[in-house]
Backbone and ligand atoms as CSV (ligand in chain L), in Angstrom:
chain,resi,resn,atom,element,x,y,z
A,1,UNK,N,N,-13.029,-1.755,-10.966
A,1,UNK,CA,C,-12.563,-1.619,-12.355
A,1,UNK,C,C,-12.438,-0.169,-12.789
A,2,UNK,N,N,-11.403,0.103,-13.540
A,2,UNK,CA,C,-11.158,1.481,-13.932
A,2,UNK,C,C,-11.318,1.496,-15.434
A,3,UNK,N,N,-12.105,2.452,-15.973
A,3,UNK,CA,C,-12.188,2.637,-17.435
A,3,UNK,C,C,-11.952,4.090,-17.633
A,4,UNK,N,N,-10.974,4.434,-18.547
A,4,UNK,CA,C,-10.575,5.779,-18.802
A,4,UNK,C,C,-10.257,6.005,-20.200
A,5,UNK,N,N,-10.355,7.255,-20.599
A,5,UNK,CA,C,-9.893,7.587,-21.983
A,5,UNK,C,C,-8.833,8.634,-21.886
A,6,UNK,N,N,-8.009,8.691,-23.010
A,6,UNK,CA,C,-6.904,9.677,-23.003
A,6,UNK,C,C,-7.543,11.101,-22.791
A,7,UNK,N,N,-8.728,11.342,-23.366
A,7,UNK,CA,C,-9.360,12.641,-23.228
A,7,UNK,C,C,-9.659,13.013,-21.800
A,8,UNK,N,N,-9.834,12.013,-20.915
A,8,UNK,CA,C,-10.075,12.295,-19.524
A,8,UNK,C,C,-8.892,12.881,-18.795
A,9,UNK,N,N,-7.713,12.730,-19.363
A,9,UNK,CA,C,-6.470,13.163,-18.773
A,9,UNK,C,C,-6.000,14.473,-19.343
A,10,UNK,N,N,-6.266,14.734,-20.660
A,10,UNK,CA,C,-5.760,15.902,-21.356
A,10,UNK,C,C,-6.245,17.135,-20.591
A,11,UNK,N,N,-5.327,18.090,-20.437
A,11,UNK,CA,C,-5.701,19.361,-19.797
A,11,UNK,C,C,-5.827,19.267,-18.236
A,12,UNK,N,N,-5.595,18.121,-17.656
A,12,UNK,CA,C,-5.668,18.013,-16.258
A,12,UNK,C,C,-4.193,18.025,-15.648
A,13,UNK,N,N,-4.067,17.894,-14.321
A,13,UNK,CA,C,-2.736,17.866,-13.714
A,13,UNK,C,C,-1.993,16.618,-14.073
A,14,UNK,N,N,-2.654,15.651,-14.634
A,14,UNK,CA,C,-2.014,14.378,-15.024
A,14,UNK,C,C,-1.534,14.336,-16.460
A,15,UNK,N,N,-1.632,15.559,-17.106
A,15,UNK,CA,C,-0.882,15.756,-18.394
A,15,UNK,C,C,0.264,16.623,-17.947
A,16,UNK,N,N,1.371,15.944,-17.879
A,16,UNK,CA,C,2.600,16.527,-17.291
A,16,UNK,C,C,3.623,16.762,-18.395
A,17,UNK,N,N,4.066,18.048,-18.429
A,17,UNK,CA,C,5.065,18.428,-19.484
A,17,UNK,C,C,6.472,18.535,-18.935
A,18,UNK,N,N,7.357,17.766,-19.548
A,18,UNK,CA,C,8.828,17.914,-19.242
A,18,UNK,C,C,9.331,18.762,-20.378
A,19,UNK,N,N,10.641,19.130,-20.399
A,19,UNK,CA,C,11.153,19.972,-21.425
A,19,UNK,C,C,11.007,19.363,-22.801
A,20,UNK,N,N,11.167,18.061,-22.987
A,20,UNK,CA,C,11.193,17.419,-24.249
A,20,UNK,C,C,10.085,16.391,-24.504
A,21,UNK,N,N,9.249,16.264,-23.490
A,21,UNK,CA,C,8.104,15.277,-23.525
A,21,UNK,C,C,6.866,15.709,-22.832
A,22,UNK,N,N,5.743,15.095,-23.185
A,22,UNK,CA,C,4.503,15.338,-22.496
A,22,UNK,C,C,3.960,13.937,-22.185
A,23,UNK,N,N,3.706,13.782,-20.839
A,23,UNK,CA,C,3.287,12.509,-20.329
A,23,UNK,C,C,1.851,12.533,-19.862
A,24,UNK,N,N,0.988,11.752,-20.483
A,24,UNK,CA,C,-0.411,11.632,-20.141
A,24,UNK,C,C,-0.592,10.438,-19.221
A,25,UNK,N,N,-0.728,10.657,-17.925
A,25,UNK,CA,C,-0.636,9.615,-16.961
A,25,UNK,C,C,-2.058,9.024,-16.644
A,26,UNK,N,N,-2.197,7.751,-17.111
A,26,UNK,CA,C,-3.500,7.122,-17.103
A,26,UNK,C,C,-3.741,6.347,-15.853
A,27,UNK,N,N,-2.718,5.592,-15.418
A,27,UNK,CA,C,-2.868,4.730,-14.220
A,27,UNK,C,C,-1.752,5.206,-13.272
A,28,UNK,N,N,-2.045,5.500,-12.065
A,28,UNK,CA,C,-1.027,6.001,-11.116
A,28,UNK,C,C,-1.136,5.191,-9.846
A,29,UNK,N,N,-0.224,5.475,-8.916
A,29,UNK,CA,C,-0.115,4.674,-7.681
A,29,UNK,C,C,-1.418,4.514,-6.931
A,30,UNK,N,N,-2.225,5.566,-6.942
A,30,UNK,CA,C,-3.508,5.524,-6.187
A,30,UNK,C,C,-4.457,4.490,-6.742
A,31,UNK,N,N,-4.180,3.942,-7.942
A,31,UNK,CA,C,-5.036,2.932,-8.495
A,31,UNK,C,C,-4.792,1.544,-7.904
A,32,UNK,N,N,-3.632,1.451,-7.189
A,32,UNK,CA,C,-3.329,0.216,-6.420
A,32,UNK,C,C,-2.940,-0.968,-7.327
A,33,UNK,N,N,-2.420,-0.684,-8.526
A,33,UNK,CA,C,-2.141,-1.764,-9.512
A,33,UNK,C,C,-0.718,-2.272,-9.366
A,34,UNK,N,N,0.139,-1.483,-8.670
A,34,UNK,CA,C,1.506,-1.863,-8.541
A,34,UNK,C,C,2.422,-1.373,-9.702
A,35,UNK,N,N,1.782,-0.709,-10.682
A,35,UNK,CA,C,2.536,-0.023,-11.696
A,35,UNK,C,C,1.812,1.212,-12.129
A,36,UNK,N,N,2.479,2.139,-12.851
A,36,UNK,CA,C,1.753,3.167,-13.489
A,36,UNK,C,C,1.881,3.055,-15.016
A,37,UNK,N,N,0.958,3.652,-15.727
A,37,UNK,CA,C,0.967,3.513,-17.206
A,37,UNK,C,C,0.668,4.903,-17.786
A,38,UNK,N,N,1.499,5.271,-18.744
A,38,UNK,CA,C,1.454,6.610,-19.345
A,38,UNK,C,C,1.469,6.500,-20.808
A,39,UNK,N,N,0.774,7.405,-21.459
A,39,UNK,CA,C,0.779,7.569,-22.902
A,39,UNK,C,C,1.642,8.835,-23.147
A,40,UNK,N,N,2.857,8.654,-23.580
A,40,UNK,CA,C,3.870,9.769,-23.557
A,40,UNK,C,C,4.315,10.112,-24.958
A,41,UNK,N,N,4.412,11.436,-25.221
A,41,UNK,CA,C,4.962,11.990,-26.483
A,41,UNK,C,C,6.364,12.488,-26.218
A,42,UNK,N,N,7.240,11.976,-27.055
A,42,UNK,CA,C,8.633,12.476,-26.998
A,42,UNK,C,C,8.755,13.385,-28.244
A,43,UNK,N,N,9.000,14.646,-27.991
A,43,UNK,CA,C,8.912,15.672,-29.053
A,43,UNK,C,C,10.023,15.515,-30.153
A,44,UNK,N,N,9.690,15.781,-31.406
A,44,UNK,CA,C,10.594,15.598,-32.559
A,44,UNK,C,C,11.816,16.447,-32.354
A,45,UNK,N,N,12.914,15.882,-32.700
A,45,UNK,CA,C,14.218,16.655,-32.719
A,45,UNK,C,C,14.859,16.844,-31.330
A,46,UNK,N,N,14.339,16.125,-30.326
A,46,UNK,CA,C,14.861,16.303,-28.954
A,46,UNK,C,C,15.705,15.140,-28.543
A,47,UNK,N,N,16.567,15.428,-27.565
A,47,UNK,CA,C,17.425,14.403,-26.911
A,47,UNK,C,C,17.129,14.573,-25.346
A,48,UNK,N,N,16.865,13.477,-24.697
A,48,UNK,CA,C,16.565,13.524,-23.288
A,48,UNK,C,C,17.524,12.584,-22.439
A,49,UNK,N,N,18.074,13.165,-21.494
A,49,UNK,CA,C,18.866,12.324,-20.498
A,49,UNK,C,C,17.960,11.679,-19.493
A,50,UNK,N,N,18.002,10.457,-19.351
A,50,UNK,CA,C,17.107,9.759,-18.392
A,50,UNK,C,C,17.854,8.698,-17.581
A,51,UNK,N,N,17.618,8.662,-16.329
A,51,UNK,CA,C,18.259,7.638,-15.451
A,51,UNK,C,C,17.339,7.343,-14.243
A,52,UNK,N,N,16.515,6.333,-14.516
A,52,UNK,CA,C,15.550,5.930,-13.485
A,52,UNK,C,C,16.223,5.058,-12.457
A,53,UNK,N,N,16.916,5.674,-11.497
A,53,UNK,CA,C,17.632,4.892,-10.477
A,53,UNK,C,C,16.696,4.215,-9.516
A,54,UNK,N,N,15.462,4.774,-9.429
A,54,UNK,CA,C,14.514,4.280,-8.421
A,54,UNK,C,C,13.285,3.525,-8.967
A,55,UNK,N,N,13.294,3.362,-10.265
A,55,UNK,CA,C,12.158,2.780,-10.947
A,55,UNK,C,C,12.642,1.839,-12.018
A,56,UNK,N,N,11.824,0.774,-12.293
A,56,UNK,CA,C,11.945,-0.020,-13.543
A,56,UNK,C,C,10.961,0.590,-14.556
A,57,UNK,N,N,11.340,0.708,-15.820
A,57,UNK,CA,C,10.416,1.264,-16.785
A,57,UNK,C,C,10.468,0.362,-18.042
A,58,UNK,N,N,9.268,0.049,-18.592
A,58,UNK,CA,C,9.179,-0.615,-19.891
A,58,UNK,C,C,8.480,0.371,-20.795
A,59,UNK,N,N,8.941,0.527,-22.026
A,59,UNK,CA,C,8.430,1.473,-22.962
A,59,UNK,C,C,8.141,0.775,-24.351
A,60,UNK,N,N,6.915,0.997,-24.791
A,60,UNK,CA,C,6.529,0.381,-26.109
A,60,UNK,C,C,6.144,1.535,-27.064
A,61,UNK,N,N,6.920,1.631,-28.114
A,61,UNK,CA,C,6.608,2.703,-29.061
A,61,UNK,C,C,5.496,2.297,-30.007
A,62,UNK,N,N,4.567,3.207,-30.115
A,62,UNK,CA,C,3.343,2.895,-31.007
A,62,UNK,C,C,3.328,3.910,-32.237
A,63,UNK,N,N,4.115,4.991,-32.178
A,63,UNK,CA,C,4.188,5.841,-33.344
A,63,UNK,C,C,5.542,6.599,-33.277
A,64,UNK,N,N,6.038,6.920,-34.479
A,64,UNK,CA,C,7.212,7.705,-34.534
A,64,UNK,C,C,8.520,6.935,-34.626
A,65,UNK,N,N,9.623,7.648,-34.550
A,65,UNK,CA,C,10.930,7.093,-34.812
A,65,UNK,C,C,12.044,7.844,-34.036
A,66,UNK,N,N,13.029,7.038,-33.563
A,66,UNK,CA,C,14.096,7.621,-32.825
A,66,UNK,C,C,15.119,6.531,-32.417
A,67,UNK,N,N,15.881,6.840,-31.335
A,67,UNK,CA,C,16.784,5.865,-30.841
A,67,UNK,C,C,17.076,6.048,-29.411
A,68,UNK,N,N,17.615,4.947,-28.727
A,68,UNK,CA,C,18.041,4.981,-27.369
A,68,UNK,C,C,19.501,4.609,-27.339
A,69,UNK,N,N,20.314,5.467,-26.651
A,69,UNK,CA,C,21.717,5.179,-26.472
A,69,UNK,C,C,21.957,4.904,-25.000
A,70,UNK,N,N,22.473,3.714,-24.676
A,70,UNK,CA,C,22.778,3.364,-23.315
A,70,UNK,C,C,24.094,4.029,-22.947
A,71,UNK,N,N,24.159,4.681,-21.781
A,71,UNK,CA,C,25.382,5.364,-21.351
A,71,UNK,C,C,26.135,4.547,-20.332
A,72,UNK,N,N,27.462,4.608,-20.340
A,72,UNK,CA,C,28.303,5.583,-20.998
A,72,UNK,C,C,28.793,5.144,-22.374
A,73,UNK,N,N,28.709,3.847,-22.736
A,73,UNK,CA,C,29.445,3.337,-23.924
A,73,UNK,C,C,28.467,2.658,-24.929
A,74,UNK,N,N,27.184,2.914,-24.922
A,74,UNK,CA,C,26.322,2.279,-25.879
A,74,UNK,C,C,25.956,0.843,-25.328
A,75,UNK,N,N,25.247,0.072,-26.171
A,75,UNK,CA,C,24.923,0.304,-27.570
A,75,UNK,C,C,23.793,1.329,-27.768
A,76,UNK,N,N,23.557,1.608,-29.014
A,76,UNK,CA,C,22.443,2.475,-29.406
A,76,UNK,C,C,21.492,1.589,-30.298
A,77,UNK,N,N,20.202,1.661,-29.870
A,77,UNK,CA,C,19.188,0.866,-30.543
A,77,UNK,C,C,18.215,1.782,-31.239
A,78,UNK,N,N,17.849,1.451,-32.524
A,78,UNK,CA,C,16.775,2.249,-33.173
A,78,UNK,C,C,15.390,1.916,-32.558
A,79,UNK,N,N,14.561,2.896,-32.559
A,79,UNK,CA,C,13.173,2.717,-32.029
A,79,UNK,C,C,12.157,3.150,-33.128
A,80,UNK,N,N,11.173,2.292,-33.385
A,80,UNK,CA,C,10.081,2.620,-34.273
A,80,UNK,C,C,8.867,2.052,-33.724
A,81,UNK,N,N,7.711,2.270,-34.321
A,81,UNK,CA,C,6.408,1.661,-33.889
A,81,UNK,C,C,6.649,0.172,-33.816
A,82,UNK,N,N,6.267,-0.451,-32.667
A,82,UNK,CA,C,6.430,-1.861,-32.525
A,82,UNK,C,C,7.673,-2.250,-31.719
A,83,UNK,N,N,8.502,-1.246,-31.392
A,83,UNK,CA,C,9.724,-1.541,-30.553
A,83,UNK,C,C,9.429,-1.366,-29.124
A,84,UNK,N,N,9.834,-2.335,-28.299
A,84,UNK,CA,C,9.803,-2.239,-26.858
A,84,UNK,C,C,11.149,-2.246,-26.327
A,85,UNK,N,N,11.397,-1.389,-25.238
A,85,UNK,CA,C,12.635,-1.561,-24.477
A,85,UNK,C,C,12.223,-1.553,-23.033
A,86,UNK,N,N,12.970,-2.350,-22.220
A,86,UNK,CA,C,12.755,-2.416,-20.771
A,86,UNK,C,C,13.998,-2.131,-20.036
A,87,UNK,N,N,13.952,-1.178,-19.136
A,87,UNK,CA,C,15.149,-0.782,-18.443
A,87,UNK,C,C,15.256,-1.632,-17.132
A,88,UNK,N,N,15.593,-2.939,-17.338
A,88,UNK,CA,C,15.598,-3.869,-16.161
A,88,UNK,C,C,16.883,-3.730,-15.391
A,89,UNK,N,N,17.823,-2.841,-15.826
A,89,UNK,CA,C,19.050,-2.667,-15.050
A,89,UNK,C,C,19.287,-1.217,-14.694
A,90,UNK,N,N,18.158,-0.433,-14.616
A,90,UNK,CA,C,18.246,1.012,-14.209
A,90,UNK,C,C,19.242,1.739,-15.149
A,91,UNK,N,N,19.290,1.381,-16.396
A,91,UNK,CA,C,20.312,1.942,-17.325
A,91,UNK,C,C,20.095,3.458,-17.483
A,92,UNK,N,N,21.218,4.181,-17.368
A,92,UNK,CA,C,21.231,5.600,-17.761
A,92,UNK,C,C,21.227,5.590,-19.275
A,93,UNK,N,N,20.491,6.593,-19.858
A,93,UNK,CA,C,20.397,6.573,-21.318
A,93,UNK,C,C,20.023,7.892,-21.893
A,94,UNK,N,N,20.276,8.053,-23.153
A,94,UNK,CA,C,19.804,9.223,-23.941
A,94,UNK,C,C,18.690,8.748,-24.895
A,95,UNK,N,N,17.606,9.447,-24.879
A,95,UNK,CA,C,16.506,9.103,-25.728
A,95,UNK,C,C,16.379,10.195,-26.770
A,96,UNK,N,N,16.458,9.843,-28.111
A,96,UNK,CA,C,16.429,10.825,-29.149
A,96,UNK,C,C,15.195,10.522,-30.075
A,97,UNK,N,N,14.491,11.586,-30.363
A,97,UNK,CA,C,13.356,11.449,-31.246
A,97,UNK,C,C,13.619,12.160,-32.561
A,98,UNK,N,N,13.727,11.375,-33.601
A,98,UNK,CA,C,13.856,11.951,-34.975
A,98,UNK,C,C,12.531,12.476,-35.379
A,99,UNK,N,N,11.467,11.688,-35.205
A,99,UNK,CA,C,10.093,12.121,-35.407
A,99,UNK,C,C,9.425,12.093,-33.983
A,100,UNK,N,N,8.318,12.764,-33.787
A,100,UNK,CA,C,7.655,12.597,-32.499
A,100,UNK,C,C,7.324,11.113,-32.302
A,101,UNK,N,N,7.699,10.662,-31.100
A,101,UNK,CA,C,7.444,9.270,-30.745
A,101,UNK,C,C,6.334,9.266,-29.680
A,102,UNK,N,N,5.338,8.340,-29.918
A,102,UNK,CA,C,4.288,8.116,-28.922
A,102,UNK,C,C,4.609,6.792,-28.228
A,103,UNK,N,N,4.833,6.830,-26.953
A,103,UNK,CA,C,5.311,5.678,-26.226
A,103,UNK,C,C,4.277,5.310,-25.082
A,104,UNK,N,N,3.987,4.041,-24.901
A,104,UNK,CA,C,3.270,3.551,-23.730
A,104,UNK,C,C,4.307,3.168,-22.719
A,105,UNK,N,N,4.362,3.853,-21.551
A,105,UNK,CA,C,5.391,3.647,-20.563
A,105,UNK,C,C,4.743,3.113,-19.282
A,106,UNK,N,N,5.384,2.055,-18.730
A,106,UNK,CA,C,4.924,1.537,-17.491
A,106,UNK,C,C,6.024,1.622,-16.413
A,107,UNK,N,N,5.765,1.998,-15.215
A,107,UNK,CA,C,6.760,2.194,-14.120
A,107,UNK,C,C,6.398,1.329,-12.971
A,108,UNK,N,N,7.455,0.659,-12.429
A,108,UNK,CA,C,7.339,-0.071,-11.228
A,108,UNK,C,C,8.503,0.365,-10.303
A,109,UNK,N,N,8.363,0.911,-9.144
A,109,UNK,CA,C,7.058,1.241,-8.518
A,109,UNK,C,C,6.301,2.350,-9.303
A,110,UNK,N,N,4.926,2.383,-9.109
A,110,UNK,CA,C,4.184,3.376,-9.896
A,110,UNK,C,C,4.508,4.794,-9.498
A,111,UNK,N,N,4.444,5.684,-10.518
A,111,UNK,CA,C,4.542,7.109,-10.180
A,111,UNK,C,C,3.263,7.568,-9.432
A,112,UNK,N,N,3.471,8.659,-8.662
A,112,UNK,CA,C,2.295,9.173,-7.900
A,112,UNK,C,C,1.532,10.151,-8.822
A,113,UNK,N,N,2.191,10.737,-9.786
A,113,UNK,CA,C,1.442,11.546,-10.751
A,113,UNK,C,C,2.146,12.784,-11.271
A,114,UNK,N,N,2.844,13.518,-10.458
A,114,UNK,CA,C,3.324,14.819,-10.910
A,114,UNK,C,C,4.853,14.916,-11.109
A,115,UNK,N,N,5.510,13.684,-11.070
A,115,UNK,CA,C,6.986,13.700,-11.167
A,115,UNK,C,C,7.466,14.233,-12.509
A,116,UNK,N,N,8.565,15.035,-12.432
A,116,UNK,CA,C,9.303,15.414,-13.606
A,116,UNK,C,C,10.769,15.108,-13.290
A,117,UNK,N,N,11.588,14.905,-14.331
A,117,UNK,CA,C,12.980,14.532,-14.188
A,117,UNK,C,C,13.783,15.660,-13.453
A,118,UNK,N,N,14.743,15.241,-12.615
A,118,UNK,CA,C,15.666,16.222,-12.077
A,118,UNK,C,C,16.797,16.410,-13.092
A,119,UNK,N,N,17.869,17.073,-12.734
A,119,UNK,CA,C,18.889,17.456,-13.725
A,119,UNK,C,C,19.646,16.206,-14.239
A,120,UNK,N,N,19.570,15.049,-13.510
A,120,UNK,CA,C,20.197,13.870,-13.950
A,120,UNK,C,C,19.172,12.908,-14.660
A,121,UNK,N,N,17.960,13.366,-14.864
A,121,UNK,CA,C,17.012,12.511,-15.573
A,121,UNK,C,C,16.361,11.578,-14.617
A,122,UNK,N,N,16.356,11.834,-13.335
A,122,UNK,CA,C,15.892,10.919,-12.339
A,122,UNK,C,C,14.501,11.325,-11.788
A,123,UNK,N,N,13.637,10.357,-11.514
A,123,UNK,CA,C,12.421,10.649,-10.774
A,123,UNK,C,C,12.749,10.293,-9.288
A,124,UNK,N,N,12.257,11.046,-8.328
A,124,UNK,CA,C,12.558,10.714,-6.942
A,124,UNK,C,C,11.950,9.408,-6.471
A,125,UNK,N,N,12.601,8.774,-5.503
A,125,UNK,CA,C,12.021,7.642,-4.860
A,125,UNK,C,C,10.883,8.110,-3.972
A,126,UNK,N,N,9.921,7.304,-3.818
A,126,UNK,CA,C,8.739,7.654,-2.991
A,126,UNK,C,C,9.136,7.624,-1.567
A,127,UNK,N,N,8.798,8.672,-0.812
A,127,UNK,CA,C,8.908,8.622,0.647
A,127,UNK,C,C,7.533,8.861,1.213
A,128,UNK,N,N,7.213,7.990,2.135
A,128,UNK,CA,C,5.814,8.026,2.727
A,128,UNK,C,C,5.732,9.224,3.670
L,1,LIG,C1,C,10.394,7.220,-22.279
L,1,LIG,C2,C,10.449,8.127,-21.089
L,1,LIG,O1,O,10.869,7.740,-20.071
L,1,LIG,N1,N,10.085,9.345,-21.330
L,1,LIG,C3,C,10.045,10.365,-20.210
L,1,LIG,C4,C,8.610,10.541,-19.676
L,1,LIG,C5,C,8.259,9.366,-18.864
L,1,LIG,N2,N,8.170,8.175,-19.519
L,1,LIG,C6,C,6.858,9.640,-18.266
L,1,LIG,O2,O,6.801,10.161,-17.159
L,1,LIG,O3,O,5.853,9.236,-18.930
């Protein structure tokens, strides 16, 4: 059994900063759970291009406000505390934060820990 607090991750290599977000990675691949789980901040006033070609991601907003625009043609959905979105079709999207958004993100397959987006908003596929 794993018991962890957000404080255990802050200031470690598992507090990963992207240009527009900070991801506090709580459960990673080495936990053997089959998914990873992150407590992620999307910074206010930002727009992030994301395209998880190699992962499925579900995101549950617990604080803040923004929107997600599915590319290339929409739709655009508002996001607030209590909104979940699940990218079950590897959708390319733009994530905008009007206020700082705090999101609980789960990835399948799990991230190993240190991934940041490439220029297309992609995390690499795992190679053994
Ligand atoms: C919602 C989202 O995908 N934000 C980017 C960061 C990512 N979720 C992560 O690595 O925690």
